[in-house]
PALUMSE-983310 format. One line per 3 residues: number of its first residue (from 1); for each residue x, y, z of C-alpha. Coordinates in Angstrom, 3 decimals, always signed. Each point is the difference from the previous one (the first is absolute). Layout:
REM PALUMSE-983310
NUM> X,Y,Z  ...
REM end
This chain:
REM PALUMSE-983310
1> +0.000,+0.000,+0.000  +1.380,+3.401,-0.998  -0.516,+2.980,+2.278
4> +1.465,+3.328,+1.106  +2.131,-0.757,+3.048  +0.616,+2.878,+2.421
7> +3.191,+0.489,+2.023  -1.191,+2.728,+2.438  +3.424,+0.858,+1.406
10> +1.116,+1.134,-3.475  -2.868,+2.495,-0.433  +1.065,+3.638,+0.498
13> -3.406,+1.550,-0.696  +1.056,+1.737,-3.242  -3.352,-0.865,-1.630
16> +1.555,-0.686,-3.414  -2.258,-3.068,-0.136  -3.112,+2.129,+0.569
19> +0.928,+2.447,-2.762  +0.842,-2.779,-2.461  -3.254,-1.789,+0.831
22> -2.066,+3.165,-0.510  +1.602,+0.629,-3.386  -0.360,-3.627,-1.114
25> -3.728,+0.092,+0.793  -0.566,+3.445,-1.510  -1.685,+0.464,-3.365
28> +3.135,+1.385,-1.670  +2.596,-2.172,+1.816  +2.260,+3.043,-0.154
31> +1.243,+1.807,+3.125  -0.254,+3.526,-1.388  -3.398,-0.549,-1.628
34> -1.418,-1.877,+3.006  +0.457,+3.055,+2.239  -2.678,+1.831,-1.989
37> -2.466,-2.874,-0.343  -3.533,+0.083,+1.371  -0.651,-1.958,+2.103
40> +3.476,+0.137,+1.514  +1.727,-3.426,-0.122  +0.202,-1.831,+3.330
43> +2.465,-2.688,+1.123  -0.941,-3.583,+0.835  +2.907,-0.326,+2.427
46> +0.175,+2.099,+3.163  +3.190,+0.790,+1.917  -0.982,+0.472,+3.630
49> +1.897,+0.818,+3.217  +0.559,-3.009,+2.243  +2.350,+0.316,+3.006
52> +2.079,+3.130,+0.589  +1.349,+1.128,-3.382  -0.591,-3.389,-1.621
55> -2.518,-0.349,-2.818  -1.861,-2.856,-1.670  -1.268,-0.276,-3.606
58> -3.450,-1.559,+0.371  -1.914,-1.480,-2.936  -2.448,-2.749,-0.921
61> +1.549,-3.399,+0.757  -2.214,-1.848,-2.522  -1.426,-2.193,+2.808
64> -1.346,-3.486,-0.494  -2.731,-0.651,+1.146  -1.030,+3.517,-0.902
67> -2.295,+1.927,+2.379  -0.608,+2.866,-2.438  -1.197,-2.328,-2.766
70> -2.264,-1.865,+2.409  -1.825,+3.136,+1.210  -0.237,+2.027,-3.247
73> -3.737,+0.086,-0.896  +0.485,+1.250,-3.571  +2.619,-2.499,-1.162
76> +2.487,+2.795,-0.640  +2.919,-1.930,+1.499  +1.487,-3.144,-1.524
79> +3.240,-1.975,-0.118  +2.020,-0.446,-3.182  +0.637,-3.730,-0.379
82> +3.340,+0.402,-1.754  +1.705,+2.547,+2.282  -2.133,-0.609,+3.141
85> -0.421,+3.774,+0.292  -3.192,+1.424,+1.488  -1.512,+2.414,-2.529
88> -2.660,+2.654,+0.494  -2.415,+1.035,-2.765  -0.570,+3.635,+0.930
91> -3.069,+0.351,-2.262  -1.753,-2.769,+1.981  +0.962,+1.484,+3.383
94> -2.955,+1.492,+1.916  +2.236,+1.552,+2.709  -1.817,-1.823,+2.795
97> +3.225,-0.324,+1.984  -0.459,-3.676,+0.865  +3.365,-0.944,-1.516
100> +1.802,+2.619,+2.088  -1.714,-1.248,+3.157  +0.941,-3.606,-0.751
103> +3.610,+0.728,-1.023  +2.298,-1.008,+2.890  +2.767,+2.331,-1.241
106> -2.007,+3.186,-0.710  +1.348,-0.119,-3.543  -3.148,+1.301,-1.740
109> -0.790,+3.708,-0.315  -2.663,+1.993,-1.860  +0.758,+2.656,-2.613
112> -1.286,+1.265,-3.366  +1.404,-1.918,-2.975  +0.493,+0.886,-3.657
115> -1.152,-3.530,-0.864  -3.530,+0.686,+1.273  -2.517,+1.751,-2.245
118> -1.884,+1.706,+2.855  +1.555,+2.591,+2.297  +0.107,-2.020,+3.225
121> +2.389,-1.670,+2.407  +0.744,-3.704,-0.378  +2.149,-2.571,+1.763
124> +3.691,+0.191,-0.910  +2.523,-2.758,+0.781  +3.323,-1.422,-1.151
127> -0.251,-2.211,-3.073  +3.700,-0.984,+0.084  +0.319,+1.962,-3.254
130> -1.844,-2.738,-1.862  +0.945,+1.350,-3.435  +3.696,-0.001,+0.902
133> +0.244,-3.415,+1.653  -1.956,-1.549,-2.878  +2.940,+0.836,-2.288
136> +2.716,-0.995,+2.458  +0.701,+3.388,+1.593  +0.086,+0.824,+3.712
139> -2.742,+2.031,+1.685  +1.001,+3.647,-0.399  +0.393,+0.551,+3.759
142> +2.722,-2.672,+0.097  +1.971,+1.629,-2.821  -0.423,+3.432,+1.610
145> +1.328,-1.071,+3.421  +3.694,+0.898,+0.219  +0.641,-1.631,+3.379
148> -1.310,-3.471,-0.909  -2.782,+0.224,+2.587  -2.328,-1.465,-2.655
151> +0.855,-3.175,-1.887  -2.080,-1.974,-2.501  +0.331,-3.679,-0.751
154> -0.797,-3.491,+1.182  -0.736,+0.307,+3.706  +1.983,-3.106,+0.965
157> +3.077,+1.119,-1.938  -0.083,+3.452,+1.600  -0.418,-1.512,+3.467
160> +2.916,-2.344,-0.711  +2.224,+3.010,-0.733  -1.282,+1.802,+3.093
163> +0.886,-3.045,+2.116  +3.587,+0.351,-1.194  -0.011,+3.688,+0.981
166> -1.390,-0.794,+3.457  +2.569,-2.768,+0.460  +2.808,+2.406,-0.874
169> -1.307,+2.577,+2.500  -0.285,-2.612,+2.764  +3.509,-1.225,-0.737
172> +1.276,+3.584,+0.059  -1.577,+0.634,+3.418  +1.356,-3.243,+1.432
175> +3.506,+0.843,-1.201  -0.379,+3.602,+1.183  +0.214,+1.349,-3.531
178> -2.463,+2.805,-0.556  -2.193,-0.750,-3.057  +0.306,+2.706,-2.621
181> -2.980,+2.174,-0.892  +0.022,+1.396,-3.551  +1.732,+3.396,+0.093
184> -2.876,+2.117,-1.343  -2.512,-1.597,+2.358  +2.328,+0.577,+2.982
187> +0.465,+3.648,-1.042  -3.770,+0.496,-0.262  -0.611,-1.653,+3.396
190> +2.744,+2.034,+1.703  -1.516,+3.185,-1.432  -3.426,-1.026,+1.262
193> +1.247,-0.765,+3.502  +1.868,+3.327,+0.062  -3.190,+1.872,-0.930
196> -1.891,-1.800,+2.765  +2.503,+1.380,+2.525  -0.591,+3.637,-1.000
199> -1.460,+1.841,+2.984  +0.388,-2.966,+2.322  +1.505,+1.024,+3.309
202> +2.966,-2.061,+1.099
REM end
């Protein structure tokens, strides 16, 4: 099974993934043109604060079984058999909100969409960039992420690689060798911690 695998400790909250997602799902698929579109393009991935200065890129996890499909009264939500991606037909959406209530990850929001003929809000969710993955490309958020917080591929293969990383970190701790954090991420974190200390009495 292919999925977008998140490594939270690599996320620096830059929101490149959000911008890329908004552009990819815009009518023009062009950054400069998308800025002037009506309705304004919205992302399907949401970078949110977690603990301290840490952030987390939350998105639809393409669950199975799928609560949103089970509760949708209009049949607007379905699963693509080939890619196993949960897709939402915005024209069929009646904006009842049942999918958002059922979603365990709060991954569904409601916004106007250029794909809908009437001027109304409809459910919006990640579709794993269905058009891209169908031709062998990564979801756009994965390609946009410069810190490798988002990775796309077979879930078991990604986990296998992550096991190696964890093993190396454990070995480093046990041998009192400090595991290295990528330079740019360390710089960003140090800057964040410094800003948190502004105005704090010592």
